[in-house]
NUSELUM-979463 format. One record per residue (C-alpha): residue in three letters; y, x, z. Coordinates in steps of 0.5 Angstrom, whole numbers, padded with zeros to 4 digits, always signed. Each point is the difference from the previous one (the first is absolute). Layout:
<pados>
alaYXZ...
</pados>
This chain:
<pados>
unk+0112-0111+0135unk+0003+0003-0006unk+0007+0002+0003unk-0004+0003+0006unk-0004+0005-0005unk+0006+0001-0004unk+0004+0002+0006unk-0005+0004+0003unk-0001+0004-0007unk+0007+0001-0001unk+0001+0003+0007unk-0006+0004-0001unk+0003+0003-0007unk+0007+0001+0004unk-0003+0004+0005unk-0004+0004-0005unk+0006+0002-0004unk+0004+0001+0006unk-0005+0005+0003unk-0001+0004-0007unk+0007+0000-0001unk+0002+0003+0007unk-0006+0005-0001unk+0002+0002-0007unk+0008+0001+0002unk-0002+0004+0007unk-0005+0005-0003unk+0004+0000-0007unk-0007-0001-0003unk-0006-0005-0002unk-0007+0001-0001unk-0003-0002-0007unk-0007-0001-0002unk-0005+0005+0002unk+0005+0002+0006unk+0005+0004-0005unk+0006+0001+0004unk+0006-0002-0004unk+0007+0003+0003unk+0007-0002-0002unk+0003+0006-0002unk-0006+0002-0005unk-0001-0007-0003unk+0006-0004+0001unk-0001-0005-0006unk-0007-0002+0003unk+0003+0000+0007unk+0005-0005-0002unk-0004-0004-0004unk-0005-0001+0006unk+0006-0002+0004unk+0002-0005-0006unk-0007-0003+0000unk+0000-0001+0008unk+0006-0003+0000unk-0002-0005-0005unk-0007-0001+0004unk+0005-0002+0006unk+0004-0005-0004unk-0006-0003-0002unk-0002+0000+0008unk+0007-0003+0001unk-0001-0005-0005unk-0006-0003+0003unk+0003+0000+0007unk+0006-0004-0002unk-0004-0005-0004unk-0005-0001+0006unk+0006-0002+0004unk+0003-0005-0005
</pados>
């Protein structure tokens, strides 16, 4: 039961991360708290740090899926 929950949780995390990364690179921007628009050209450090955070969160999702498949 724990393996099924971790597998589904990992897939959910991966789907959210991949969707957010796709939208972020498609538009070149993302929405911050308070619906504030962060544009890559105006705030490059915030943009790339958000990418790093999404990548780390995606790695956690991959780790959950791999752990569930073992």
